[in-house]
C-alpha positions as a Markdown table, in Angstrom:
| # | Residue | x | y | z |
|---|---|---|---|---|
| 1 | Met | -32.0 | 100.0 | -84.3 |
| 2 | Ser | -33.8 | 102.0 | -81.9 |
| 3 | Leu | -32.3 | 104.0 | -78.9 |
| 4 | Arg | -34.5 | 102.2 | -76.1 |
| 5 | Leu | -33.4 | 98.7 | -78.0 |
| 6 | Arg | -29.8 | 99.8 | -77.8 |
| 7 | Leu | -30.0 | 100.8 | -74.3 |
| 8 | Thr | -31.2 | 97.8 | -73.0 |
| 9 | Lys | -29.0 | 95.6 | -75.1 |
| 10 | Phe | -26.1 | 97.6 | -73.3 |
| 11 | Ser | -27.8 | 97.2 | -70.0 |
| 12 | Leu | -28.0 | 93.7 | -70.3 |
| 13 | Glu | -24.0 | 93.7 | -71.5 |
| 14 | Val | -23.0 | 95.7 | -68.5 |
| 15 | Lys | -24.4 | 93.1 | -66.2 |
| 16 | Lys | -22.1 | 90.1 | -67.5 |
| 17 | Met | -19.0 | 92.6 | -67.2 |
| 18 | Ser | -16.8 | 91.7 | -64.5 |
| 19 | Arg | -14.6 | 94.7 | -62.8 |
| 20 | Asn | -11.3 | 93.3 | -64.2 |
| 21 | Glu | -13.2 | 93.8 | -67.6 |
| 22 | Tyr | -14.5 | 97.0 | -66.8 |
| 23 | Met | -11.2 | 98.1 | -65.8 |
| 24 | Lys | -9.6 | 96.7 | -69.0 |
| 25 | Glu | -12.3 | 98.7 | -70.9 |
| 26 | Leu | -11.7 | 101.6 | -68.9 |
| 27 | Glu | -7.9 | 101.8 | -69.7 |
| 28 | Leu | -8.0 | 101.3 | -73.4 |
| 29 | Ala | -10.8 | 104.2 | -73.1 |
| 30 | Leu | -8.3 | 106.5 | -71.2 |
| 31 | Arg | -5.1 | 105.6 | -73.4 |
| 32 | Arg | -4.9 | 109.0 | -75.2 |
| 33 | Leu | -4.2 | 110.3 | -71.8 |
| 34 | Pro | -0.8 | 111.1 | -70.1 |
| 35 | Lys | 0.6 | 108.1 | -68.4 |
| 36 | Ala | 0.2 | 110.3 | -65.0 |
| 37 | Glu | -3.6 | 111.4 | -65.5 |
| 38 | Arg | -4.1 | 107.7 | -66.7 |
| 39 | Glu | -2.8 | 106.1 | -63.5 |
| 40 | Glu | -4.7 | 108.6 | -61.8 |
| 41 | Ala | -7.9 | 108.0 | -62.7 |
| 42 | Leu | -7.5 | 103.7 | -63.0 |
| 43 | Ser | -6.6 | 104.3 | -59.2 |
| 44 | Tyr | -9.3 | 106.3 | -58.4 |
| 45 | Tyr | -11.5 | 103.4 | -59.9 |
| 46 | Asn | -9.9 | 100.7 | -58.2 |
| 47 | Glu | -10.3 | 102.7 | -54.8 |
| 48 | Tyr | -14.3 | 103.1 | -55.5 |
| 49 | Phe | -14.3 | 99.1 | -56.4 |
| 50 | Asp | -12.3 | 98.6 | -53.0 |
| 51 | Asp | -14.4 | 100.8 | -51.0 |
| 52 | Ala | -17.9 | 99.4 | -52.2 |
| 53 | Gly | -16.7 | 95.7 | -51.6 |
| 54 | Pro | -16.9 | 92.6 | -54.0 |
| 55 | Glu | -20.5 | 92.3 | -52.8 |
| 56 | Arg | -21.4 | 95.7 | -54.3 |
| 57 | Glu | -19.3 | 94.7 | -57.8 |
| 58 | Ala | -22.2 | 94.4 | -60.2 |
| 59 | Glu | -24.4 | 97.4 | -58.7 |
| 60 | Val | -21.0 | 99.5 | -59.1 |
| 61 | Ile | -20.6 | 98.7 | -62.6 |
| 62 | Glu | -24.0 | 99.5 | -63.5 |
| 63 | Glu | -23.8 | 102.6 | -61.5 |
| 64 | Leu | -20.7 | 103.6 | -63.4 |
| 65 | Met | -22.0 | 102.8 | -66.9 |
| 66 | Gln | -25.1 | 104.4 | -66.0 |
| 67 | Arg | -23.2 | 108.0 | -65.8 |
| 68 | Arg | -21.5 | 107.0 | -68.9 |
| 69 | Val | -24.6 | 106.7 | -71.1 |
| 70 | Arg | -26.0 | 109.8 | -69.1 |
| 71 | Leu | -22.5 | 111.9 | -70.2 |
| 72 | Arg | -22.7 | 110.6 | -74.2 |
| 73 | Ser | -26.0 | 112.2 | -74.3 |
């Protein structure tokens, strides 16, 4: 599967994700961090979502996932 096709598929999956799903995945991704660091990171992202408001939830998830993709490249 080409990189473009994988990224397109990834983008489509991102749009279906809710805030709760994103936060659960983030928590799983951070599970190896010490508890205090993990909780601090989760708190940061919860505040990020709160500041954006529920009407921008999908937009925030897409933005965060795009950052994640860029960091992996």
